Legacy VTK file of the C-alpha trace (Angstrom):
# vtk DataFile Version 3.0
C-alpha trace
ASCII
DATASET POLYDATA
POINTS 138 float
0.000 0.000 0.000
1.320 3.437 -0.927
0.601 6.285 1.455
-0.283 9.463 -0.355
-0.653 12.943 1.011
-4.127 14.307 0.424
-4.801 17.937 -0.521
-4.442 20.267 2.487
-2.862 17.451 4.505
0.398 18.278 6.236
3.059 15.606 6.030
5.603 15.821 8.816
9.036 14.504 7.913
10.701 12.123 10.342
14.048 13.015 11.892
15.504 10.263 9.681
14.194 12.029 6.573
15.271 15.463 7.820
18.800 14.154 8.314
18.867 12.910 4.722
17.876 9.276 5.115
20.526 6.571 5.019
23.312 8.837 3.772
22.583 11.495 6.389
22.432 9.064 9.305
25.633 7.356 8.149
27.308 10.781 7.961
26.128 11.607 11.503
27.489 8.310 12.839
30.785 8.810 10.997
31.222 12.261 12.559
30.255 10.867 15.978
32.985 8.224 15.907
35.542 10.605 14.378
35.002 12.873 17.361
35.228 9.958 19.782
38.468 8.803 18.189
40.127 12.220 17.901
39.125 14.170 21.031
41.255 13.469 24.110
38.508 14.665 26.482
36.335 11.650 25.599
39.019 9.033 26.188
36.914 7.238 28.828
34.245 6.260 26.308
36.730 5.689 23.488
38.468 3.139 25.698
35.174 1.239 26.067
35.277 0.441 22.345
37.375 -1.907 20.247
40.369 -0.417 18.456
38.470 -0.840 15.166
35.283 1.215 15.429
33.709 -0.314 12.300
31.331 -2.686 14.087
30.251 -0.042 16.606
29.677 2.430 13.786
27.502 -0.021 11.874
25.446 -0.930 14.950
24.859 2.725 15.848
23.802 3.425 12.265
21.364 0.491 12.314
19.951 1.566 15.673
19.635 5.267 14.837
17.863 4.504 11.566
14.861 3.143 13.434
15.188 5.430 16.464
14.984 8.463 14.159
11.869 7.207 12.387
13.406 5.343 9.459
13.612 1.621 8.795
14.029 -0.620 11.858
17.303 -2.084 10.617
18.748 -2.906 14.029
15.653 -4.835 15.088
15.582 -6.709 11.778
19.206 -7.796 12.207
19.713 -8.080 15.986
16.257 -8.074 17.582
15.122 -5.779 20.381
17.881 -3.248 21.135
17.608 -3.672 24.933
19.977 -0.714 25.196
20.442 -0.688 28.943
20.944 -4.449 29.182
23.456 -4.439 26.305
25.489 -1.730 28.031
25.494 -3.142 31.579
29.002 -4.523 31.120
30.262 -0.931 30.798
30.562 1.375 33.796
28.497 4.383 32.728
28.148 7.424 34.949
27.556 11.108 34.331
31.112 11.570 32.996
30.664 8.842 30.379
27.154 10.069 29.543
28.438 13.597 29.037
31.365 12.435 26.912
28.969 10.478 24.673
26.714 13.528 24.412
29.702 15.722 23.547
30.528 13.429 20.619
26.924 13.522 19.418
26.690 17.297 19.814
29.833 17.706 17.711
28.505 15.278 15.086
25.159 17.091 14.882
27.010 20.384 14.448
28.681 18.955 11.331
25.462 17.867 9.614
23.192 20.374 7.925
20.292 20.801 10.362
18.693 23.824 11.940
19.116 24.744 15.605
15.615 23.653 16.708
16.202 20.170 15.285
19.686 20.043 16.812
18.250 20.980 20.211
15.361 18.506 19.897
17.723 15.670 19.014
20.147 16.571 21.805
17.298 16.460 24.331
16.235 13.043 23.046
19.853 11.832 23.084
20.265 13.170 26.630
17.187 11.256 27.795
18.490 8.033 26.267
22.088 8.511 27.424
20.976 9.397 30.937
18.897 6.212 31.071
22.068 4.239 30.290
23.817 5.307 33.511
24.500 2.285 35.712
27.293 3.453 38.000
26.685 4.659 41.562
28.108 8.126 42.042
28.584 10.154 45.166
LINES 1 139
138 0 1 2 3 4 5 6 7 8 9 10 11 12 13 14 15 16 17 18 19 20 21 22 23 24 25 26 27 28 29 30 31 32 33 34 35 36 37 38 39 40 41 42 43 44 45 46 47 48 49 50 51 52 53 54 55 56 57 58 59 60 61 62 63 64 65 66 67 68 69 70 71 72 73 74 75 76 77 78 79 80 81 82 83 84 85 86 87 88 89 90 91 92 93 94 95 96 97 98 99 100 101 102 103 104 105 106 107 108 109 110 111 112 113 114 115 116 117 118 119 120 121 122 123 124 125 126 127 128 129 130 131 132 133 134 135 136 137
């Protein structure tokens, strides 16, 4: 079945579409991992990853595709993301959360989106990253 927009109907693009679909999400993920690899201030989260970031990059791309409103590629390939459960083996506190968010903020700054979309995505990323915290902090 093909969905068509009727006259006077407003079609709201998904974040996936606004980012440019597959190419845009891949670009975002590439910039994210470039930042993680090249910025000394995020060493704690870089050290949580394998030396070759290729697999992590592909998994983040697959996940973000569906999370941003595009095709559910991660679910099709790996099943339910179970984000928190999959990250329990990593010690994640506010420092690690903030380093991850720094990488994403830098990546979003490199893609062609407007400030309201940038801010909306950063709030959504913050909510998800904050949920991932699993380390007791004093």
